[in-house]
N, C-alpha and C positions, 0 to 999 in steps of 0.2 A: 137246569139247564144254567150254567153260570160262562158268562164271558169274561175273556181276560184284554184289556185294552191298551197295548205299550204308549208310555208317552214318548214321544220323537223331539220333543225342545230342544234336548241336549245335543242330540245327531244333527240337528240344523244349523245349531250353533257351530260347532266343529265343520259342517259343511261351507260354512259362508267364512269361517275364518282359514281353510284350505284355499278356498276361491280368492281370499284377499292376498295370499301368500303368493298364490301363482301369478295374481297381477302386477304385486310390488315387483319380482322376479322379472318378468317380461319388459316390465318399465325400466327398469334398470339394466337388461339388457341391451333394451335400444337405445338408452342414453349412452351406455359403453360404446357398443356400435356406432353411435354417432359420433362419438370424439374419437373415435381410432378413426375414422373414415374422413373424418376432419381432418387430422394429422397426417393421415396419408397424401391427404390432397395438396397440403400445403409442402410436405417432404419433396425436394427434387429427386426422390428412388422411389423404384416403383416396389410392392411389397415383394417381392421376388428378390430385390436385392439387397434389402433391409437385411431378408434373412441369409443372404451369404455374408453379408458384415456379422450381422451377429454371431455365423458359424466361423469366421474368421477370429475372431473374437475370443471365444471357447479355445476354439485351437491354439489361439497364440500364447493364453492363459496356462493351457495346459504342457506347451514348448517352455516355457519358462518355469513353470512346477519340476518339469521334468529334469531342464538343466542345475537347478539347485539343488537337486537331487543326485545327479552326477558328478557335482562337484561337491558334494557331501562326501560321495564316497569314492572320490580321487580321481574319474574316470580323466578328466582333461589331463591331468598329469601323466595318466597311461598312454593315452592318443599322444604327447607330446613328446615323450620318451618313445614310442615307438617310429614318429615320423622321424625325430632326428635320428635314429638307428637306422632310421631306413637311406637317410639322406649321407649318413656318413659310410655306410656301404655303398652308398652309386659314388663316392669320391667328391660331395658335395662339403668338405670340410676347411677349416684354414691349416693350410700345412704350408704356405709360403705367405710371407710381408715385405711388400715396398714399400720404400719411403722414400717421398720424393719432397723436395724446398730446403733440404739440410745444409747450409752453407759453413756455421758457424758453431753452432751447438754442438754437443757431442750428441751421435745417434743413436749411444747406446742408453739413453735416457728415452726417446721414444720404444727403441726395441723392447725393455722392461715393462714400458706400459702395455704394449702387444702383446707381447709373448704370455698372458693370460688366455688371450682369443686361439693359441693353437690349439689343431685339433679340435676344436667346438665346432658341432655341426651348424652349417650354415645359417638354419632357420633359428639358431638359438644365440646368435650374436645378436651383441646390444652396443648399436654401434653409436648411438646418443650415448652412453654410460662409458666408451671407450674415446669418443671425442671430447668429454668432459675432463677426463683422468688427462688427457694431453693437452689442452689449454691451461690447465693447471700448475703445467711447467715453466719455470721462470722463462725460457727464451722463446714458449709459443705465445704469438698473439691471437693464431687461429689456425685451424685444423678442420680437413674434412677427411671425413673415413667411409669407404666405400669396399664393396664385393666385388672381387674379379672372379665368374667361375670359372671352373669348376672349384679352384682351392685356394686363391689368393685372395688376400686384404691389402687392400692399397692405401696407403697412409699420405695427403697430401700437406707439407706443413708452411703457416705463415709466420719464419721468423721477425721477432724484434730486432732494431737496427741498436747496436752500442752508441750511442752518443757524447757519454762522457765517464769521468770516475768520481766517484764520491770518496770524499776521504771523511772516517771518524777516527779518530787518534791516530793508531798507525797500522789501521786497517783500509784498504782500499774496493771498491764493490763497483765495478760497471755497472751502469743504469742507461736507458734508453732514453730517447727525446723527453718523454712525458716523466722520468724520473722513477720507473719500474726497474726493481733490482735484479741484476741479471746472472752476475757470478762473481766471485772474490777474485781478484787480479794482482801479482805481485807489483812491490813499486819501483819496477825498473819498466815494466810497462805501462804502469801508470803514469810516469812523468811525463811520459810522451803523447799524452792525451790533455785533454781538458778538466782539471781536477776542480769539483766542486767541494766547499767546506761550508761549515757554520749551519748553526742548528736550523732546521727547516729547510735546507738549499735544496735539497732533492724535490721538494713540493715547489720549489719555482725553476726548477729547471725548463719549462714552456716560456715562463717570460724571460728566462736569460735569453734563451734560444734567439727569441724576438729579438732583443735587443740589441744584439750581435750582429743580427742580420742586416739592420741597417748601418751598419759601419764594416761594408766587406773586404776594406783592404787594410782594417785592424784584426777582424776576425780571426784568419789564421795564426796570429802573432799572439794571440791569449792564451795562456798556460794555465792560469789557475783565476778562480772567480769566489772570493768569501761573501757571505750573507751575513750581514753585520748587524746585528739587534733586533733581525725581523724586519728591519727597515729599509736596508741598500745593499748596493754592490762596494766590493773592492776587486779591480780588475789587476793583477799581474801579469805580465807581458814576459815575453821568452828572453828578454832583455833583462827581467828580474826587477825592471820598474813596476811602481804600484800605480795607477789611477782612481782616487777614491770618488765615486758617482755621490751626486744627493739623493735626497729621497723622492718619493714618488716615482711613478713609470715615464711621465712626459718629462720632469724636470731631468731623470737619468738618462732619456732618449737625446735630447737639447744637449746637456752637457758631452756626449758619447760626438754627437756630430760633431759639435766645434772640436771636441779634442782632433778627432780624425780629420779637420779642416787645416788645423793649425800644425800637427804634424806634417799632412802634405807639404806646406809651407815652408817649416821650419826646424823639419827631422828632429822632431823633439824626443822619440825614441832612440837609444843607444847613445846618450848623450850625459853631462853628469849628472841630471837633476834625478832623486830616487823616487822624490812622492810627487804626483801631481794631485792635488787637493782642491778640487771642484765644486765642493759641498757649498761653498757662499755662491749667492747666484748673479754675482756684478764682478767677479774675480777669482783668479784662480792662486792658486800657493804653491810655492814651487820650493822643496828640501833638496837640498844639495848634500851628499856626506862630507862631514867635517868642516863646510863651513861656519857653522855657529862655534868651533873650536877656535877656526883661524881668526875668525871675527874677533873674540875674546882676547886672542894672543896680541893682537893687532892695537886694539883697545888699550891693551896694560902697556906695550911697548910706548906709544904714543903720549901717556899718560907717564911715563919714565921719563920721557923726551923733555916732556913740558915740566918736570920737576926739576931737570937737570938745569933747565935753560933759564 
């Protein structure tokens, strides 16, 4: 009779390995659970609140993905069109345009810009774009566009104020106090206003206005202002007489104040002097038409008398 004895060394080793793995797993779980518990203790939210946060985060991600898919399929445009059709059917579309604040400019320029909005459903009306188109018009300084339900578009305009006329060759252009060009004007109308000339004169319109404001008695009599050599002004009065001012803002102001004072005392305007030249800091040169010729003739006559004597 024989007996077989099975050797169990290998099975023991396997059992020991399995036991070791279970111990490592339990240790890792304990450590992870401890770390998670520590984090939960630090965070100012409960476990239930944290679960809701992640649920909302997932829902938001799904919503964004759904919207992106809808955009690719053109769904927003379809919805927009349906809303526009419904608004139009209910009478919420632009059928009337009301323009306010227009006194000098041609209203047709405003209506030409606004007509594109006629019969447009109110939800689709781009007010900012229309306002930008209106402000681009030469006469419009500012504009406000508003809806007046159910079917009116109201446009309030702030017009620019005409200040003077800019002369360029034989052409005359109306400008505002800042030098902004408004519209061409005929010569007859231009001659009744202050006419600016000279290269760069429109860029100096504000400075000229400030200069003339210091001499209120003379200002209404100034009919022309020529910007000379990008340095100084020549002023022409209604009498046709010319005042040549010096260079420099302060120097020009002092000269104009002096001339206004002298005119008030001696009535310079309307007299025989054609040009008052105040470019020299300490004196004023006056030019009288024909005086040089008369003086030359007088000198020649005296010379002949001297020769005859």
